[in-house]
C-alpha positions as a Markdown table, in Angstrom:
| # | Residue | x | y | z |
|---|---|---|---|---|
| 1 | Met | 129.2 | 171.8 | 157.7 |
| 2 | Ile | 130.1 | 169.8 | 161.0 |
| 3 | Lys | 127.0 | 167.4 | 160.3 |
| 4 | Lys | 128.2 | 167.4 | 156.5 |
| 5 | Leu | 131.6 | 166.1 | 157.6 |
| 6 | Tyr | 129.7 | 163.5 | 160.6 |
| 7 | Phe | 127.8 | 162.2 | 157.9 |
| 8 | Leu | 130.4 | 161.6 | 155.5 |
| 9 | Ala | 132.7 | 160.2 | 158.2 |
| 10 | Leu | 130.0 | 158.1 | 159.4 |
| 11 | Gly | 129.8 | 156.8 | 155.9 |
| 12 | Leu | 133.0 | 156.5 | 155.1 |
| 13 | Phe | 133.1 | 154.3 | 158.4 |
| 14 | Cys | 129.7 | 151.9 | 157.2 |
| 15 | Ile | 131.4 | 151.1 | 154.0 |
| 16 | Thr | 134.5 | 150.5 | 155.9 |
| 17 | Cys | 132.4 | 148.4 | 158.2 |
| 18 | Ser | 130.9 | 146.6 | 155.2 |
| 19 | Thr | 133.9 | 145.7 | 153.2 |
| 20 | Thr | 135.6 | 144.4 | 156.1 |
| 21 | Ala | 132.6 | 142.2 | 157.1 |
| 22 | Gln | 132.5 | 141.1 | 153.5 |
| 23 | Thr | 136.1 | 140.4 | 153.1 |
| 24 | Ala | 135.5 | 137.9 | 156.7 |
| 25 | Asp | 132.6 | 136.6 | 155.4 |
| 26 | Ser | 133.7 | 136.0 | 151.7 |
| 27 | Pro | 137.2 | 135.5 | 151.9 |
| 28 | Lys | 139.8 | 135.2 | 148.3 |
| 29 | Asp | 140.7 | 133.2 | 146.4 |
| 30 | Gln | 144.4 | 132.2 | 146.5 |
| 31 | Phe | 146.2 | 129.2 | 144.3 |
| 32 | Ala | 148.9 | 127.3 | 145.3 |
| 33 | Lys | 151.5 | 125.6 | 143.4 |
| 34 | Val | 151.3 | 122.2 | 144.3 |
| 35 | Asp | 153.4 | 119.6 | 142.0 |
| 36 | Asp | 151.8 | 119.5 | 138.7 |
| 37 | Ile | 148.8 | 121.8 | 139.5 |
| 38 | Lys | 147.4 | 125.1 | 140.8 |
| 39 | Met | 145.8 | 124.3 | 144.0 |
| 40 | His | 142.7 | 126.6 | 144.6 |
| 41 | Tyr | 141.9 | 127.3 | 147.9 |
| 42 | Lys | 140.9 | 129.7 | 151.0 |
| 43 | Val | 141.5 | 130.4 | 154.5 |
| 44 | Tyr | 138.6 | 131.5 | 157.0 |
| 45 | Gly | 139.1 | 132.2 | 160.6 |
| 46 | Lys | 141.8 | 132.6 | 163.1 |
| 47 | Gly | 142.8 | 129.3 | 165.2 |
| 48 | Asp | 144.5 | 125.8 | 165.0 |
| 49 | Pro | 144.2 | 124.7 | 161.7 |
| 50 | Ile | 141.3 | 122.7 | 160.1 |
| 51 | Ile | 141.5 | 120.9 | 156.6 |
| 52 | Leu | 138.2 | 120.7 | 154.8 |
| 53 | Leu | 138.5 | 118.0 | 151.8 |
| 54 | His | 135.1 | 117.5 | 149.5 |
| 55 | Gly | 133.8 | 114.1 | 147.8 |
| 56 | Ser | 134.3 | 112.9 | 144.2 |
| 57 | Leu | 132.7 | 115.8 | 142.0 |
| 58 | Glu | 132.7 | 118.3 | 144.9 |
| 59 | Ser | 134.5 | 121.4 | 145.6 |
| 60 | Met | 135.2 | 123.3 | 148.9 |
| 61 | Glu | 131.5 | 124.8 | 148.1 |
| 62 | Asp | 129.6 | 121.6 | 149.8 |
| 63 | Trp | 131.2 | 122.7 | 152.7 |
| 64 | Asp | 128.9 | 125.7 | 153.2 |
| 65 | Lys | 127.3 | 124.1 | 156.4 |
| 66 | Gln | 130.6 | 123.7 | 158.4 |
| 67 | Val | 132.5 | 126.8 | 157.8 |
| 68 | Pro | 131.0 | 129.1 | 159.7 |
| 69 | Glu | 130.7 | 127.3 | 162.2 |
| 70 | Leu | 134.1 | 125.5 | 162.9 |
| 71 | Ser | 136.1 | 129.5 | 162.0 |
| 72 | Lys | 134.2 | 131.0 | 164.7 |
| 73 | Lys | 137.2 | 129.3 | 166.9 |
| 74 | Tyr | 139.7 | 127.5 | 164.4 |
| 75 | Lys | 141.5 | 128.2 | 161.2 |
| 76 | Val | 139.5 | 126.3 | 158.6 |
| 77 | Ile | 141.3 | 125.7 | 155.0 |
| 78 | Thr | 138.5 | 124.7 | 152.1 |
| 79 | Val | 140.4 | 123.2 | 148.7 |
| 80 | Asp | 139.5 | 121.8 | 145.9 |
| 81 | Ser | 141.1 | 118.9 | 144.6 |
| 82 | Arg | 143.1 | 117.9 | 142.0 |
| 83 | Gly | 140.8 | 118.6 | 138.8 |
| 84 | His | 138.2 | 119.8 | 140.6 |
| 85 | Gly | 136.2 | 123.3 | 141.1 |
| 86 | Gln | 139.0 | 125.9 | 140.2 |
| 87 | Thr | 142.1 | 123.4 | 140.9 |
| 88 | Thr | 143.6 | 122.2 | 137.4 |
| 89 | Phe | 144.3 | 119.6 | 136.5 |
| 90 | Thr | 147.0 | 117.2 | 134.1 |
| 91 | Asp | 146.2 | 113.4 | 132.6 |
| 92 | Arg | 147.9 | 111.8 | 134.7 |
| 93 | Lys | 146.7 | 108.5 | 136.9 |
| 94 | Met | 144.1 | 109.6 | 139.8 |
| 95 | Asp | 144.5 | 107.8 | 142.8 |
| 96 | Tyr | 144.4 | 108.4 | 146.3 |
| 97 | Ile | 147.8 | 108.1 | 146.6 |
| 98 | Leu | 147.8 | 111.3 | 144.6 |
| 99 | Leu | 145.8 | 113.6 | 146.3 |
| 100 | Ser | 146.6 | 112.6 | 149.5 |
| 101 | Glu | 150.2 | 113.8 | 148.6 |
| 102 | Asp | 148.4 | 117.2 | 147.2 |
| 103 | Ile | 147.7 | 117.9 | 150.5 |
| 104 | Ser | 150.7 | 117.4 | 152.1 |
| 105 | Val | 152.5 | 120.1 | 149.7 |
| 106 | Leu | 150.1 | 122.4 | 149.7 |
| 107 | Met | 150.5 | 122.1 | 154.0 |
| 108 | Val | 154.3 | 122.5 | 153.1 |
| 109 | Glu | 153.6 | 125.8 | 151.1 |
| 110 | Leu | 150.7 | 127.1 | 153.9 |
| 111 | Asn | 153.1 | 126.6 | 156.5 |
| 112 | Ile | 151.3 | 124.1 | 158.1 |
| 113 | Asp | 152.7 | 121.5 | 160.2 |
| 114 | Ser | 150.3 | 120.0 | 161.3 |
| 115 | Ala | 146.6 | 120.0 | 161.5 |
| 116 | Tyr | 143.0 | 118.3 | 162.2 |
| 117 | Ile | 141.9 | 116.8 | 158.7 |
| 118 | Val | 138.1 | 116.6 | 158.1 |
| 119 | Gly | 137.1 | 115.1 | 154.3 |
| 120 | Phe | 133.9 | 113.9 | 153.2 |
| 121 | Gly | 134.1 | 110.6 | 150.9 |
| 122 | Asp | 137.0 | 111.0 | 148.1 |
| 123 | Gly | 138.2 | 113.2 | 151.2 |
| 124 | Gly | 138.0 | 111.2 | 153.9 |
| 125 | Ile | 139.9 | 108.3 | 151.5 |
| 126 | Thr | 142.5 | 110.6 | 151.2 |
| 127 | Gly | 142.4 | 111.5 | 155.1 |
| 128 | Leu | 143.5 | 108.1 | 155.4 |
| 129 | Tyr | 146.4 | 107.8 | 153.5 |
| 130 | Leu | 147.7 | 111.0 | 154.8 |
| 131 | Ser | 147.7 | 109.6 | 158.0 |
| 132 | Leu | 149.1 | 106.8 | 157.1 |
| 133 | Asn | 151.9 | 108.0 | 154.7 |
| 134 | His | 152.9 | 111.6 | 156.7 |
| 135 | Pro | 151.5 | 110.6 | 160.4 |
| 136 | Glu | 153.0 | 113.7 | 161.8 |
| 137 | Lys | 150.5 | 116.2 | 159.6 |
| 138 | Val | 147.7 | 114.7 | 161.0 |
| 139 | Arg | 146.9 | 115.9 | 164.8 |
| 140 | Arg | 142.9 | 114.2 | 164.1 |
| 141 | Leu | 141.3 | 112.7 | 161.7 |
| 142 | Ile | 137.3 | 112.8 | 160.8 |
| 143 | Ala | 136.5 | 110.7 | 157.7 |
| 144 | Ile | 133.1 | 110.9 | 157.3 |
| 145 | Gly | 130.8 | 108.0 | 154.6 |
| 146 | Ala | 134.4 | 106.7 | 153.6 |
| 147 | Asn | 135.6 | 103.3 | 152.5 |
| 148 | Tyr | 138.9 | 101.4 | 152.8 |
| 149 | Lys | 138.1 | 99.2 | 149.8 |
| 150 | Val | 135.4 | 99.3 | 146.8 |
| 151 | Asp | 133.8 | 96.0 | 146.2 |
| 152 | Thr | 130.1 | 95.2 | 146.9 |
| 153 | Thr | 131.2 | 94.5 | 150.8 |
| 154 | Ala | 131.9 | 98.1 | 151.3 |
| 155 | Val | 129.5 | 100.1 | 148.4 |
| 156 | Tyr | 126.3 | 99.0 | 146.8 |
| 157 | Gly | 126.5 | 97.7 | 144.1 |
| 158 | Gln | 123.6 | 100.0 | 142.8 |
| 159 | Ile | 126.2 | 102.9 | 143.2 |
| 160 | Leu | 129.2 | 100.9 | 141.4 |
| 161 | Asp | 127.4 | 100.6 | 138.6 |
| 162 | Lys | 125.6 | 104.5 | 138.3 |
| 163 | Val | 130.0 | 104.7 | 138.1 |
| 164 | Lys | 130.4 | 102.6 | 135.3 |
| 165 | Ala | 127.3 | 104.3 | 133.4 |
| 166 | Trp | 128.9 | 107.4 | 133.2 |
| 167 | Asp | 129.2 | 109.7 | 129.9 |
| 168 | Asp | 130.9 | 112.4 | 128.3 |
| 169 | Asp | 128.1 | 115.0 | 127.9 |
| 170 | Lys | 126.4 | 114.1 | 131.4 |
| 171 | Met | 129.2 | 115.2 | 133.0 |
| 172 | Tyr | 129.8 | 118.3 | 130.6 |
| 173 | Gln | 126.4 | 119.3 | 132.1 |
| 174 | Phe | 126.7 | 118.3 | 135.7 |
| 175 | Ile | 131.0 | 119.9 | 135.6 |
| 176 | Arg | 129.6 | 123.2 | 134.2 |
| 177 | Asn | 126.0 | 123.7 | 136.4 |
| 178 | His | 128.6 | 122.7 | 140.0 |
| 179 | Phe | 132.0 | 124.2 | 139.3 |
| 180 | Lys | 132.3 | 128.2 | 139.4 |
| 181 | Gly | 135.0 | 128.9 | 137.4 |
| 182 | Tyr | 136.4 | 125.4 | 136.1 |
| 183 | Gln | 139.4 | 125.7 | 134.7 |
| 184 | Asn | 139.7 | 122.1 | 132.6 |
| 185 | Tyr | 136.9 | 121.8 | 129.9 |
| 186 | Ser | 139.7 | 121.3 | 127.4 |
| 187 | Gln | 140.4 | 117.7 | 129.6 |
| 188 | Ile | 136.7 | 116.6 | 130.5 |
| 189 | Thr | 137.0 | 113.5 | 128.4 |
| 190 | Gln | 140.1 | 112.7 | 130.6 |
| 191 | Phe | 139.3 | 113.6 | 133.8 |
| 192 | Thr | 136.2 | 111.6 | 133.7 |
| 193 | Gln | 138.2 | 108.2 | 132.7 |
| 194 | Arg | 140.4 | 109.2 | 135.3 |
| 195 | Met | 137.5 | 109.6 | 138.2 |
| 196 | Lys | 136.1 | 107.2 | 136.7 |
| 197 | Thr | 138.6 | 104.8 | 137.0 |
| 198 | Met | 139.8 | 105.3 | 140.5 |
| 199 | Leu | 136.2 | 105.3 | 141.7 |
| 200 | Leu | 135.8 | 101.5 | 140.5 |
| 201 | Thr | 139.3 | 100.3 | 141.5 |
| 202 | Glu | 140.3 | 102.4 | 144.7 |
| 203 | Pro | 141.1 | 102.4 | 147.3 |
| 204 | Asn | 142.8 | 99.0 | 148.0 |
| 205 | Leu | 144.0 | 99.3 | 151.7 |
| 206 | Thr | 143.6 | 96.3 | 153.8 |
| 207 | Leu | 142.5 | 96.4 | 157.4 |
| 208 | Asp | 145.8 | 95.7 | 158.4 |
| 209 | Asp | 146.7 | 99.3 | 156.6 |
| 210 | Leu | 144.1 | 100.5 | 159.2 |
| 211 | Lys | 145.5 | 99.4 | 162.3 |
| 212 | Lys | 148.6 | 100.7 | 161.2 |
| 213 | Ile | 146.6 | 104.7 | 161.5 |
| 214 | Lys | 147.6 | 105.9 | 165.0 |
| 215 | Cys | 145.6 | 109.6 | 165.2 |
| 216 | Pro | 142.8 | 110.0 | 167.2 |
| 217 | Thr | 139.9 | 108.7 | 164.3 |
| 218 | Leu | 136.2 | 109.9 | 164.0 |
| 219 | Leu | 134.8 | 108.0 | 161.6 |
| 220 | Ile | 131.1 | 109.4 | 161.1 |
| 221 | Ala | 128.3 | 107.8 | 158.3 |
| 222 | Gly | 124.3 | 108.4 | 157.6 |
| 223 | Asp | 122.3 | 105.1 | 159.0 |
| 224 | His | 121.5 | 105.0 | 155.1 |
| 225 | Asp | 124.5 | 105.7 | 154.0 |
| 226 | Ile | 125.8 | 104.0 | 150.6 |
| 227 | Ile | 128.6 | 102.9 | 152.6 |
| 228 | Lys | 127.7 | 100.0 | 154.6 |
| 229 | Ile | 127.7 | 99.7 | 157.8 |
| 230 | Asp | 129.5 | 96.9 | 158.5 |
| 231 | His | 131.9 | 98.1 | 156.6 |
| 232 | Thr | 132.5 | 101.3 | 158.1 |
| 233 | Asn | 132.6 | 99.4 | 161.5 |
| 234 | Ala | 134.9 | 96.8 | 160.3 |
| 235 | Met | 137.2 | 100.3 | 159.7 |
| 236 | Phe | 135.9 | 101.3 | 163.3 |
| 237 | Glu | 137.3 | 98.2 | 165.1 |
| 238 | Ser | 140.7 | 97.9 | 163.3 |
| 239 | Ile | 141.9 | 101.8 | 163.7 |
| 240 | Pro | 143.1 | 101.4 | 167.4 |
| 241 | Asn | 142.4 | 104.8 | 168.4 |
| 242 | Ser | 139.0 | 105.8 | 167.0 |
| 243 | Tyr | 135.5 | 106.5 | 167.2 |
| 244 | Met | 132.2 | 105.9 | 165.4 |
| 245 | Cys | 129.1 | 108.2 | 164.5 |
| 246 | Ile | 126.3 | 106.2 | 163.1 |
| 247 | Val | 123.8 | 109.5 | 162.3 |
| 248 | Pro | 119.9 | 109.0 | 161.8 |
| 249 | Gly | 118.0 | 109.7 | 159.4 |
| 250 | Thr | 120.5 | 110.3 | 157.0 |
| 251 | Lys | 122.3 | 109.3 | 153.9 |
| 252 | His | 125.7 | 109.6 | 152.5 |
| 253 | Tyr | 125.7 | 113.5 | 153.3 |
| 254 | Pro | 125.0 | 113.7 | 157.3 |
| 255 | Gln | 127.5 | 116.9 | 157.0 |
| 256 | Lys | 124.4 | 118.5 | 155.0 |
| 257 | Glu | 121.3 | 116.7 | 155.9 |
| 258 | Ser | 121.9 | 116.7 | 160.0 |
| 259 | Ala | 124.6 | 119.5 | 160.2 |
| 260 | Leu | 124.0 | 121.0 | 163.5 |
| 261 | Leu | 124.1 | 117.6 | 164.7 |
| 262 | Val | 127.7 | 116.7 | 162.6 |
| 263 | Asn | 128.9 | 120.2 | 163.3 |
| 264 | Ser | 129.0 | 119.6 | 167.1 |
| 265 | Val | 129.7 | 116.2 | 167.2 |
| 266 | Ile | 133.3 | 117.6 | 165.4 |
| 267 | Leu | 134.3 | 119.7 | 167.8 |
| 268 | Asp | 133.6 | 118.0 | 170.5 |
| 269 | Phe | 135.9 | 115.3 | 169.2 |
| 270 | Ile | 138.4 | 118.2 | 168.0 |
| 271 | Asn | 138.1 | 120.2 | 171.4 |
| 272 | Lys | 138.3 | 117.1 | 174.0 |
| 273 | Lys | 141.5 | 115.3 | 174.7 |
| 274 | Phe | 141.0 | 112.0 | 173.0 |
| 275 | Thr | 140.6 | 108.8 | 175.5 |
| 276 | Arg | 140.9 | 105.3 | 173.8 |
| 277 | Leu | 138.1 | 103.4 | 175.6 |
| 278 | Asp | 138.2 | 100.1 | 176.6 |
| 279 | Arg | 135.4 | 97.8 | 175.8 |
| 280 | Phe | 135.6 | 95.5 | 178.8 |
């Protein structure tokens, strides 16, 4: 009888541990009312907050190579941006000011006064706008593969041509294959058009705008990025408290293509006291 009780207790303990581990590794889906949408987010780990902002036509799932490492010492919040993943969409003009305001409101909802912002592509651009319009909310900004304007001096023309060629049928299939639990099938046409317009006309910041960003900023790009290196360098030269990292042997996704290196660079930038360097 004692043995039976022991094994029963052991079995319950193992089940409890398994459930706890599963909960820790796969936190529950959460939703917050943000302006006119319901924003999907998840929280991993404990510590100072890091908010991860994905790129265009991506979702929070695209940070799978960063979350395990960053959440060892930090509270990591992943989000699906407006119309992406499981976040809802309303048919209104899409721009980076709106996307940055969404994050600002989410931070209020989550009682986060300020955070480290890590953004890729559209998420990096959103971070630029958030740093400009809500500087008190951004402790440090890490922008990966971001641009401050959209023309052929910033982005290779072939990429802009691909965006111009988007069509509804291909977008429907892409979203169906990539977004789990998508909420907006009835508005795919509107979403596609809003995103297409935004990507072809924004961002439209200036170098003078970038000079107003005060938080320590790390710009990361691949050496074969679709964002031209001269453009990334111009951003680096304009943002007063900035570092730049060009990741060798990578394209537009260095955080995926060279995750170990990029993770270590991000953590080094966050962990260390920022020192502004003078060239001479």
